[in-house]
C-alpha positions in Angstrom: -5.0 170.5 144.3 -6.5 168.8 141.2 -4.4 167.6 138.3 -5.7 170.4 136.1 -4.8 173.0 138.6 -1.3 171.5 139.0 -0.8 171.5 135.2 -2.1 175.1 134.9 0.2 176.3 137.7 3.3 174.6 136.2 2.5 176.1 132.8 2.2 179.6 134.2 5.6 179.1 136.0 7.3 177.6 132.9 7.7 174.3 134.6 7.4 170.8 133.2 3.9 169.3 133.3 5.2 166.2 135.1 8.0 167.4 137.4 9.3 170.7 138.8 12.1 171.2 136.2 12.0 174.1 133.7 10.5 173.6 130.3 13.1 173.0 127.6 13.4 175.5 124.8 11.2 174.5 121.9 8.7 172.7 124.1 5.6 174.2 125.7 5.0 171.4 128.2 7.9 169.2 129.1 11.4 169.3 130.5 14.2 167.7 128.5 13.9 164.3 130.2 10.1 164.0 129.8 10.2 165.4 126.2 12.7 162.7 125.2 10.8 160.0 127.1 7.5 161.0 125.3 9.3 161.0 121.9 10.7 157.4 122.5 7.2 156.2 123.6 5.6 157.8 120.5 8.1 156.0 118.2 7.4 152.7 119.9 3.7 153.1 119.6 3.9 154.2 116.0 6.1 151.2 115.2 3.6 148.8 116.8 0.8 150.3 114.8 2.7 149.8 111.5 3.6 146.2 112.4 0.0 145.4 113.2 -1.2 147.0 110.0 1.4 145.1 107.9 0.3 141.9 109.6 -3.3 142.5 108.8 -2.4 142.9 105.1 -0.4 139.7 105.1 -3.2 137.9 106.9 -5.6 138.8 104.1 -3.4 138.1 101.1 -1.7 135.1 102.6 1.4 134.7 104.8 3.7 133.2 102.2 5.3 134.0 98.9 3.1 133.1 96.0 6.1 132.0 94.0 8.5 130.1 96.3 6.4 129.6 99.4 8.7 131.2 101.9 6.9 132.2 105.2 9.5 134.5 106.9 7.5 137.7 107.5 10.6 139.9 107.4 11.3 138.8 103.8 7.7 139.3 102.5 6.3 142.2 100.6 3.1 143.3 98.8 3.3 143.0 95.0 1.1 144.4 92.3 0.0 141.5 90.1 -0.1 143.6 87.0 3.4 145.0 87.7 2.2 148.6 87.6 2.8 149.5 91.3 5.0 152.5 90.6 2.3 154.1 88.4 -0.5 153.3 90.8 1.3 154.7 93.8 2.1 157.9 91.9 -1.6 158.2 91.0 -2.8 157.5 94.6 -0.3 159.5 96.6 1.1 162.0 94.2 4.6 160.3 94.2 6.1 156.9 94.5 5.6 155.9 98.1 5.1 152.6 99.8 5.1 150.9 103.2 2.7 152.1 105.8 0.9 154.4 103.3 0.2 151.4 101.0 -0.9 149.2 103.9 -3.3 151.9 105.1 -4.7 152.3 101.6 -5.2 148.5 101.2 -7.1 148.3 104.5 -9.2 151.4 103.8 -10.2 149.9 100.4 -11.1 146.5 101.9 -8.0 144.7 100.5 -8.8 144.9 96.7 -7.8 142.3 94.2 -4.7 142.7 92.1 -2.2 142.3 94.9 -0.2 139.3 96.2 2.5 138.4 98.6 6.0 137.8 97.3 9.4 137.5 99.0 11.9 140.2 98.2 13.9 137.9 96.0 10.9 136.9 93.8 9.7 140.5 93.8 13.0 141.8 92.5 13.4 139.0 90.0 10.0 139.7 88.4 10.6 143.4 88.6 13.9 143.3 86.7 13.8 140.0 84.8 10.1 139.5 84.1 10.1 135.9 85.2 11.2 134.6 88.6 14.0 132.0 88.5 11.8 129.7 90.8 9.3 129.4 87.9 12.1 128.7 85.4 13.3 125.8 87.6 9.9 124.1 87.5 
């Protein structure tokens, strides 16, 4: 029996595509166990894609804060040089959204100028104070 015949037979009988357990309510293909397993694998794959995309952006713009020089990737973020990020994201996406949407847009548009890498501390300091304390120390 071919794999396709097996899958078609199981579907007709209301059984899981992978095992002989009944399909769970709300699913067309899987039992509860395989549906949950598929969901977990999907999340893991999605997370890996986002991390890879984020790293590509940081590779292009530099892997350290332009202000203080910190290199811990978990602390770094993309910053708009002009300080108009909120307005630009609303124009691009229809509402203020960031993260993976912004990383995709940057890559799709060949990493345009006007962006830099800042750590979250420097980003918040420039956002709310105008000048980062690291620059005031110098």
